[in-house]
PADREN-392470 format. One line per field, with one value per atom (N, C-alpha, C): atom name; y, x, z; residue in three letters; chain. Coordinates in steps of 0.2 Angstrom, whole numbers, plus 2048, in hexadecimal, padded with zeros to 3 digits. Each point is the difference from the previous one (the first is absolute). Layout:
BEGIN
name = CA_...
v = Y_...
u = X_...
w = Z_...
resn = ALA_...
chain = A_...
//
This chain:
BEGIN
name = N_CA_C_N_CA_C_N_CA_C_N_CA_C_N_CA_C_N_CA_C_N_CA_C_N_CA_C_N_CA_C_N_CA_C_N_CA_C_N_CA_C_N_CA_C_N_CA_C_N_CA_C_N_CA_C_N_CA_C_N_CA_C_N_CA_C_N_CA_C_N_CA_C_N_CA_C_N_CA_C_N_CA_C_N_CA_C_N_CA_C_N_CA_C_N_CA_C_N_CA_C_N_CA_C_N_CA_C_N_CA_C_N_CA_C_N_CA_C_N_CA_C_N_CA_C_N_CA_C_N_CA_C_N_CA_C_N_CA_C_N_CA_C_N_CA_C_N_CA_C_N_CA_C_N_CA_C_N_CA_C_N_CA_C_N_CA_C_N_CA_C_N_CA_C_N_CA_C_N_CA_C_N_CA_C_N_CA_C_N_CA_C_N_CA_C_N_CA_C_N_CA_C_N_CA_C_N_CA_C_N_CA_C_N_CA_C_N_CA_C_N_CA_C_N_CA_C_N_CA_C_N_CA_C_N_CA_C_N_CA_C_N_CA_C_N_CA_C_N_CA_C_N_CA_C_N_CA_C_N_CA_C_N_CA_C_N_CA_C_N_CA_C_N_CA_C_N_CA_C_N_CA_C_N_CA_C_N_CA_C_N_CA_C_N_CA_C_N_CA_C_N_CA_C_N_CA_C_N_CA_C_N_CA_C_N_CA_C_N_CA_C_N_CA_C_N_CA_C_N_CA_C_N_CA_C_N_CA_C_N_CA_C_N_CA_C_N_CA_C_N_CA_C_N_CA_C_N_CA_C_N_CA_C_N_CA_C_N_CA_C_N_CA_C_N_CA_C_N_CA_C_N_CA_C_N_CA_C_N_CA_C_N_CA_C_N_CA_C_N_CA_C_N_CA_C_N_CA_C_N_CA_C_N_CA_C_N_CA_C_N_CA_C_N_CA_C_N_CA_C_N_CA_C_N_CA_C_N_CA_C_N_CA_C_N_CA_C_N_CA_C_N_CA_C_N_CA_C_N_CA_C_N_CA_C_N_CA_C_N_CA_C_N_CA_C_N_CA_C_N_CA_C_N_CA_C
v = 539_7FB_7FD_7FF_7FD_7F9_7FC_7F8_7FE_7FB_7FE_7FA_800_7FB_7FA_7FA_7FA_7FF_7FD_7FF_7FC_801_7FC_7FA_7FA_7FA_7FF_7FE_7FF_7F9_7FF_7F9_7FE_804_7FE_7FD_800_7FD_7F9_7FB_7F9_800_7FC_800_7FD_802_7FD_7FA_7FB_7FA_7FC_7FC_7FC_7FB_800_7FB_7FB_7FA_7FC_802_805_803_804_804_804_7FB_7FB_7FC_7FC_7FE_7FD_805_806_805_802_800_801_7FA_7FA_7FB_7FF_802_7FF_806_805_806_7FE_7FC_7FE_7FB_7FB_7FB_803_805_803_804_803_803_7FB_7FB_7FA_7FE_7FF_7FD_805_807_805_800_800_800_7FA_7FA_7FA_801_803_801_805_805_805_7FD_7FC_7FC_7FC_7FC_7FC_804_806_804_803_802_803_7FB_7FA_7FB_7FE_800_7FF_805_807_805_800_7FE_7FF_7FB_7FA_7FB_802_804_802_805_804_805_7FC_7FB_7FC_7FD_7FD_7FD_804_807_805_801_801_802_7FA_7FA_7FA_800_801_800_806_806_805_7FF_7FD_7FF_7FC_7FC_7FB_804_806_804_803_7FE_802_807_804_806_7FE_803_7FF_805_807_806_804_802_805_806_806_807_803_802_803_807_802_806_806_806_806_803_801_803_807_802_807_805_805_805_803_802_802_7FB_7FA_7FB_7FF_801_800_805_806_806_800_7FD_7FF_7F9_7FD_7F9_7FB_800_7FB_7F9_7FB_7F9_7FC_7FA_7FC_7FB_7FD_7FB_802_7FF_801_7FA_7FE_7FA_802_7FD_801_7FB_801_7FB_801_7FB_801_7FB_802_7FC_7FE_7F9_7FE_7FC_802_7FC_7F9_7FD_7F9_800_806_800_802_802_802_807_804_807_803_805_803_805_7FF_805_805_7FF_804_7FF_805_800_805_7FE_804_7FF_805_800_7FE_7FB_7FE_803_801_803_802_804_803_807_804_807_802_806_802_804_802_803_7FA_7FA_7FB_7FC_800_7FC_802_806_801_7FD_801_7FD_7F8_7FD_7F9_7FE_803_7FF_800_806_800_7FB_7FE_7FA_7FA_7FE_7FA_800_805_800_7FE_801_7FE_7F9_7FC_7F9_7FC_7FA_7FB_7FA_7FC_7FA_7FA_7FA_7FA_7FF_7FF_7FF_7FB_801_7FB_7FF_7FD_7FE_806_804_806_806_804_806_7FE_803_7FE_807_7FF_806_7FE_804_7FE_806_7FE_805_7FF_806_800_806_7FF_804_804_806_804_804_7FE_803_806_806_806_800_800_801_805_805_805_7FC_803_7FD_805
u = 43E_7FD_7FA_7FB_7FA_800_7FE_800_7F8_7FF_7F9_7FF_7FB_7FE_7FD_802_7FE_7F8_7FC_7F9_7FF_7FB_7FF_7FB_803_7FC_7FB_7FA_7FA_801_800_801_7F9_7FB_7FA_7FB_801_7FC_803_7FC_802_803_804_803_7FA_800_7FB_802_7FC_801_7FA_801_7FA_7FE_7FB_7FD_7FC_7FF_7FC_7F8_7FE_7FA_7FF_805_800_800_803_801_7F9_7FD_7F9_7FB_800_7FC_801_806_801_7FE_801_7FE_7F8_7FD_7F9_7FD_803_7FE_801_805_801_7FB_7FF_7FB_7F9_7FE_7FA_800_805_800_7FF_804_7FF_7F9_7FD_7F9_7FB_802_7FB_801_806_801_7FD_800_7FD_7F8_7FE_7F8_7FE_804_7FE_801_804_801_7FA_7FE_7FA_7F9_800_7FA_800_806_800_7FF_802_7FF_7F8_7FD_7F9_7FC_802_7FD_801_806_801_7FB_800_7FC_7F8_7FE_7F9_7FF_805_7FF_800_804_800_7FA_7FD_7F9_7FB_800_7FB_801_806_801_7FE_802_7FE_7F8_7FD_7F8_7FE_803_7FE_801_805_801_7FA_7FD_7FB_7F9_800_7F9_801_7FB_7FF_7FC_802_7FC_7FA_7FA_7FA_7FE_801_7FF_805_803_806_7FE_802_7FF_806_800_807_801_806_801_7FF_7FF_7FF_807_803_807_800_803_800_802_7FD_801_807_802_807_806_7FE_805_800_7FB_7FF_805_7FE_804_808_802_807_803_7FB_802_803_7FD_802_7FD_803_7FE_803_7FE_803_7FB_802_7FC_7FF_7FB_7FF_7FD_804_7FE_7FB_7FA_7FB_7FF_7FF_7FF_7F9_7FB_7F9_7FE_7FC_7FD_7F9_7FF_7F9_7FD_7F9_7FC_7FE_7FC_7FE_7FB_7FC_7FC_803_806_804_800_7FE_800_807_803_806_7FE_803_7FF_805_806_806_805_802_805_806_806_806_805_803_805_807_803_806_806_800_806_7FD_804_7FE_800_7FE_800_7FA_801_7FA_7FB_801_7FB_7FB_803_7FC_7FD_802_7FE_7F9_7FE_7F9_7FB_801_7FB_800_806_800_7FD_800_7FD_7F8_7FE_7F9_7FD_804_7FD_800_805_800_7FA_7FF_7FA_7FA_7FF_7FA_800_805_801_7FC_7FD_7FD_804_801_803_7FB_802_7FC_800_7FA_7FF_805_803_804_7FE_805_7FF_800_804_801_804_802_804_806_802_807_803_806_804_803_7FE_802_804_806_804_7FF_7FE_7FF_804_802_804_7FC_800_7FC_805_7FF_805_7FD_803_7FE_805_7FD_804_7FD_804_7FE_7FE_7FB_7FD_801
w = 6C5_7FB_803_7FC_802_7FE_805_7FF_800_7FC_7FF_805_803_805_7FC_801_7FD_801_7FC_801_806_804_806_7FD_803_7FE_805_7FE_805_802_806_803_803_800_804_7FB_7F9_7FB_7FF_7FF_7FF_7F8_7FF_7F9_7FB_7FA_7FB_7FE_800_7FD_7FD_7FC_7FD_805_803_805_7FC_803_7FD_7FF_805_7FF_7FA_7FE_7FA_7FA_800_7FA_7FF_806_7FF_7FE_802_7FE_7F8_7FE_7F9_7FC_802_7FC_800_806_800_7FB_800_7FB_7F9_7FF_7F9_7FE_805_7FE_7FF_804_7FF_7F9_7FE_7FA_7FA_801_7FB_7FF_806_801_7FC_802_7FD_7F9_7FD_7F9_7FD_803_7FD_800_806_800_7FB_7FF_7FB_7F9_7FE_7FA_7FF_805_7FF_7FF_803_7FF_7F9_7FE_7F9_7FB_801_7FB_800_806_800_7FC_801_7FD_7F9_7FD_7F9_7FD_804_7FD_800_805_800_7FA_7FF_7FA_7F9_800_7FA_7FF_805_800_7FE_802_7FE_7F9_7FE_7F9_7FB_802_7FC_7FF_806_800_7FC_800_7FC_7F9_7FE_7F9_7FC_804_7FE_7FE_803_7FF_7F9_7FC_7F9_7FF_7FB_7FF_7FC_803_7FD_7FB_803_7FC_800_7FB_7FF_7FD_804_7FD_7FE_7FA_7FD_803_802_803_7FB_802_7FC_800_7FA_800_802_805_803_7FA_7FF_7FB_801_806_801_7FD_802_7FE_7F8_7FD_7F9_7FD_803_7FD_801_806_801_7FD_7FD_7FC_805_806_805_7FF_800_800_805_801_805_803_805_804_807_803_807_804_805_804_805_801_804_805_806_805_802_7FF_801_805_805_805_7FD_800_7FD_806_801_805_7FD_805_7FE_7FA_7FF_7FA_7FA_800_7FA_7FE_805_7FF_803_7FC_803_805_806_805_801_7FD_801_7FA_7FD_7FB_801_800_802_7FB_7FD_7FB_804_7FE_803_7FD_7F9_7FC_7F9_7FD_7FA_800_7FA_800_804_804_804_7FC_7FA_7FC_7FD_800_7FD_806_806_806_801_801_801_7FC_7F9_7FB_801_801_801_806_806_806_7FF_7FD_7FE_7FC_7FB_7FC_804_804_803_806_802_805_7FD_7FA_7FC_7FE_801_7FE_804_7FD_804_7FF_806_800_801_7FE_802_808_802_808_802_806_803_808_803_807_805_7FF_804_7FD_804_7FE_7FD_7FA_7FE_7FD_7FF_7FD_7F9_7FB_7F9_7FE_7FC_7FD_7F9_7FD_7F8_7FD_7FA_7FC_7FB_800_7FB_7FB_7FA_7FB_7FC_800_7FC_7FA_7FA_7FA_7FC_7FD_7FB_7FA_7FD_7FA_7FA
resn = MET_MET_MET_CYS_CYS_CYS_SER_SER_SER_ARG_ARG_ARG_ASN_ASN_ASN_PRO_PRO_PRO_PRO_PRO_PRO_ILE_ILE_ILE_LYS_LYS_LYS_ARG_ARG_ARG_THR_THR_THR_ASP_ASP_ASP_ALA_ALA_ALA_PRO_PRO_PRO_PRO_PRO_PRO_ARG_ARG_ARG_SER_SER_SER_ARG_ARG_ARG_THR_THR_THR_PRO_PRO_PRO_MET_MET_MET_ARG_ARG_ARG_LYS_LYS_LYS_SER_SER_SER_PHE_PHE_PHE_ALA_ALA_ALA_SER_SER_SER_SER_SER_SER_LEU_LEU_LEU_LEU_LEU_LEU_ASN_ASN_ASN_PHE_PHE_PHE_ARG_ARG_ARG_GLN_GLN_GLN_HIS_HIS_HIS_LEU_LEU_LEU_ASN_ASN_ASN_SER_SER_SER_TRP_TRP_TRP_PHE_PHE_PHE_ALA_ALA_ALA_ARG_ARG_ARG_VAL_VAL_VAL_ALA_ALA_ALA_PHE_PHE_PHE_LEU_LEU_LEU_VAL_VAL_VAL_LEU_LEU_LEU_LEU_LEU_LEU_ALA_ALA_ALA_ALA_ALA_ALA_LEU_LEU_LEU_ALA_ALA_ALA_VAL_VAL_VAL_THR_THR_THR_ALA_ALA_ALA_ARG_ARG_ARG_ALA_ALA_ALA_ASP_ASP_ASP_GLU_GLU_GLU_ARG_ARG_ARG_ALA_ALA_ALA_VAL_VAL_VAL_LYS_LYS_LYS_THR_THR_THR_ARG_ARG_ARG_VAL_VAL_VAL_GLN_GLN_GLN_PRO_PRO_PRO_VAL_VAL_VAL_TYR_TYR_TYR_PRO_PRO_PRO_GLU_GLU_GLU_LEU_LEU_LEU_ALA_ALA_ALA_LYS_LYS_LYS_ARG_ARG_ARG_MET_MET_MET_LYS_LYS_LYS_ILE_ILE_ILE_SER_SER_SER_GLY_GLY_GLY_SER_SER_SER_VAL_VAL_VAL_SER_SER_SER_ILE_ILE_ILE_GLN_GLN_GLN_ALA_ALA_ALA_THR_THR_THR_VAL_VAL_VAL_ASP_ASP_ASP_ALA_ALA_ALA_GLU_GLU_GLU_GLY_GLY_GLY_LYS_LYS_LYS_VAL_VAL_VAL_THR_THR_THR_ASP_ASP_ASP_ALA_ALA_ALA_LYS_LYS_LYS_ALA_ALA_ALA_MET_MET_MET_ASN_ASN_ASN_GLY_GLY_GLY_ASN_ASN_ASN_ARG_ARG_ARG_LEU_LEU_LEU_LEU_LEU_LEU_ALA_ALA_ALA_GLY_GLY_GLY_ALA_ALA_ALA_ALA_ALA_ALA_GLU_GLU_GLU_ASP_ASP_ASP_ALA_ALA_ALA_VAL_VAL_VAL_ARG_ARG_ARG_LYS_LYS_LYS_TRP_TRP_TRP_LYS_LYS_LYS_PHE_PHE_PHE_VAL_VAL_VAL_PRO_PRO_PRO_GLY_GLY_GLY_ASP_ASP_ASP_GLY_GLY_GLY_VAL_VAL_VAL_SER_SER_SER_VAL_VAL_VAL_VAL_VAL_VAL_THR_THR_THR_VAL_VAL_VAL_GLU_GLU_GLU_ILE_ILE_ILE_ASN_ASN_ASN_PHE_PHE_PHE_ALA_ALA_ALA_MET_MET_MET_GLN_GLN_GLN
chain = A_A_A_A_A_A_A_A_A_A_A_A_A_A_A_A_A_A_A_A_A_A_A_A_A_A_A_A_A_A_A_A_A_A_A_A_A_A_A_A_A_A_A_A_A_A_A_A_A_A_A_A_A_A_A_A_A_A_A_A_A_A_A_A_A_A_A_A_A_A_A_A_A_A_A_A_A_A_A_A_A_A_A_A_A_A_A_A_A_A_A_A_A_A_A_A_A_A_A_A_A_A_A_A_A_A_A_A_A_A_A_A_A_A_A_A_A_A_A_A_A_A_A_A_A_A_A_A_A_A_A_A_A_A_A_A_A_A_A_A_A_A_A_A_A_A_A_A_A_A_A_A_A_A_A_A_A_A_A_A_A_A_A_A_A_A_A_A_A_A_A_A_A_A_A_A_A_A_A_A_A_A_A_A_A_A_A_A_A_A_A_A_A_A_A_A_A_A_A_A_A_A_A_A_A_A_A_A_A_A_A_A_A_A_A_A_A_A_A_A_A_A_A_A_A_A_A_A_A_A_A_A_A_A_A_A_A_A_A_A_A_A_A_A_A_A_A_A_A_A_A_A_A_A_A_A_A_A_A_A_A_A_A_A_A_A_A_A_A_A_A_A_A_A_A_A_A_A_A_A_A_A_A_A_A_A_A_A_A_A_A_A_A_A_A_A_A_A_A_A_A_A_A_A_A_A_A_A_A_A_A_A_A_A_A_A_A_A_A_A_A_A_A_A_A_A_A_A_A_A_A_A_A_A_A_A_A_A_A_A_A_A_A_A_A_A_A_A_A_A_A_A_A_A_A_A_A_A_A_A_A_A_A_A_A_A_A_A_A_A_A_A_A_A_A_A_A_A_A_A_A_A_A_A_A_A_A_A_A_A_A_A_A_A_A_A_A_A_A_A_A_A_A_A_A_A_A_A_A_A_A_A_A_A_A_A_A
//
């Protein structure tokens, strides 16, 4: 008959226990994590405030000259209508330096971007970002 030998206990390694040093390391790690979360929350809040300030300033820019978009021929044939949101970057002189479609139908987005690039705004203090809505409707 075969007998199994019991597992050998290692006596050379000290027993594991929670020492005060480990507790202090864990607590300092937790404090650091809470401090980091607090710091991140403050930075995120400041970024949000800055974005709102830019948006508020951008809403004050009035359109001086507005160019109507050309309805794309393919969109006409497919009877596609809808609105496209365009985010336009306007310099201090009121010229649109960049226009980018944020949402809306892709067939209509190119025409809306081209039209907004030709717009003129009232001159302002500096560069601002303006969001405009272009509506395309079949007639």
